[in-house]
N, C-alpha and C positions, 0 to 999 in steps of 0.2 A: 437783855431781858427787860420787860416792862416793869416799871415801878408801881404802876397803878392797875387795878383790875378793870375789866371791861365795865362793870357796874359803877365803879368809882368814876371812871372817865365819863360815862353817860350822865352821871349825876352832876359832875362839874359843868358839862355842856348845858344841862338843863338849868342849873343854878345861875351861871354867868350869862347865858344866852347868846354868846358870840365866840366864834373861833377866828382869830386873825390868820391870814395865810400869805406867805411870800416865799420867794426864792432869790438867793444871791450866791454866787460862786466864791465870794470872799468871806472867810470865816470871821474876820474882825468886823466887817460891815454887818454880817449876820448877827453877831453878838450884840451890836449896838441897836439893831432893829428889835431884836428879842427883848432887850432890856427896856427899850422905850415902851413896848407893848405891856410888859410886866409892870412897869412903873405907872402905867395908865390904868392898871387894874385887871388886865387879861391874865387868865390862868391856864390858857391853852394856846398852842401854836401849831398850825399845820404848815410844815415845810414842804412846799410844792417841788418835788424832786424832778425837775425838768432839764437839768443841765449835766454836762459831763462831770464826773467825779462828785456828784451831788451826795452820794453816800458818805464820802469822806468828810464833807462839810457838816452833814447832819450828825455824824458820830462825834465830832468835836463840839458841835453846838449843844448836843445833849449832855456831854460831860460838863460843859460850862453851866448849863441850867441846873444840873444836879448839885453842883458845888456852890453856885452863886444865887440861884433864884428858887428858893424853896417853894414847893407846891406847884411849880410850873409843869404842866402836862404836855410833853412833846409828842407830836405825831407827824405822819408823812402823808402827803397827797400826791395825786397824779401817778399812783401805782397801777401798773397795767398787767401784772402777772404774779403768780404765786411765788416765783423765785425772788422777785424784787421785794415782795412783802416779807418773805422770810429773812432776807438780808437786812431790811430795815428793823425788823423785830429783834434781830441779833444785835443791832446797834442801839437798842433801847427804845424803839418806837412804842408808845402806849396806845396808839390808834392808827389805823390805816384807812385812807380815803381814796376811792377809785373813781375815775370818770364814767365807768360802765359797770354793769352787774356781771361779775365773773365768779362762777362757783368754785373754781380752784383757789381763788383768794379767800373766799369764805371758809373753805376747809382748812387752809393754812392758818388763818387767824383763829378760828374756833378751836383748833387743836391746842393753841397756846393761851386760849381765853383772852385774846386781845380784841378790843372793839374794832369793827370795820364798818365803814359807811360807804355803800356803793352809790354811784350816780344813777338815778332812775328817772324815767320820763313818762311812764304809764302806770296805771293802777295795777296792771298785771305784773310789771317788774317790781313794783313796791311790795306786792303781796308775796312774790317769790323770794324777795330779799328777806322778808320777815320770816318766811318758812325756813330759811337758811340760818336764822338766828340773829338777824340784824336788829340792833336796838334803835338806831337813829338813821333814817334814810336821807341821803343827799339828793336834793332836787336840783338837777343840772341839765341845761343852763337855766338858772332861775329867772333871768330877764326875759326869756322866751315864754315861760309858763306863767309867771306872775302870781300874786296872792289869790286870785280867783281859782286857780288850779288847786292850790292848797285847800281852799274851802270845799272844793268839789271832792277831794280825796277824804277830807275829814268827815264828810257826810256819811258814807257807808263804812268808813274805818276810823272812828273817833279815837281809837287806841294808837294810831300811827303817829310816830314822832318824826318830824320833817325838819331838815336843815337846808334851806336854799343857799346856793352859792352861785355868784354871777348876778349882776344887777342889784346888789345890795350896797347901800351907801350909808354913812353915819349921820343921816339927817332924820329929824323927827317924822317927817312925812313918809319917807321910805320905810323906816322901821315900824311905824304905826301900821302901815298897810300889811306888812308881813305878820306882825305879832297879833294883830286883830284877826287875821285869817287863821291863826292857830299854830304857827310854827313853834318848834321847841327851842331852836336857836338858829343863828345865821352864820354863814361863812363870809368873811369880808376881806378882800384883797386890795386891788388897785385903788379903790376909793378911800381906803384907810391909810395906805402906805404913801404918805405925802413925799414929794420930791422937790428939790430946789431947781432953779432954772438950768443948772449945769447937769441935771440928771441924778445927782447924789441924793440920798435919803435925807429928809428933814426930820430928824429924830424928835425934836421938841414938838413939832406938829403931830407926828405919829402918836406921841404920848397923849397930847391933848385931845386928839380925835378919838383915841381909844377910850379915854375917860368919859368924854362926852357921849359916845355911843352907848357905853355901859350904863351911864346915868339915865339916858333916854329909855333903854330897855327896862331898867328897874322901875321907872315911872309908869310904864305901860302894863305892868303885871299887877 
């Protein structure tokens, strides 16, 4: 069951401006990545559930966050149907992120008052998501649409809250483009999750990149 209400989650997204996202099938590695992001100032994590037994890793990771990382809002991404959404909510997911707009997921999340953020790519999809109760729309893939698309959406719909994912990096130039266009927050994955030459995660760099990105976002507001 979620620890945080949908409105609390939306507020944390707006306040911090960034949602780190990653997946790994090893729980100990996942804990270290989560801790690095937390120490860097992040207070949300989207666990992109793309591998076998991902729900088992997420369940343990959420227990770890509740015990060791106070205030960390755990969510799940890459959710493709209502059954998966329900499973992850039962494991403590505070928000659900999807690559596409699916009404069955909206219904499942709304029933439990859990924030859901669907991947949308047109104004029609965005409007439909909001009609279904979406607080923050995911713009995906962000690198295809870019900040100009956000500006276009905010013209006729200034109330729309947008979170681009894909094509977001922890540099001032990149973040300035997005936030000047009017995004509410950004989702950041591979550009944030630094790795060593052998493919292992570089936890110290993940922490410093997280802190640097959050500092930039704060300065842009």
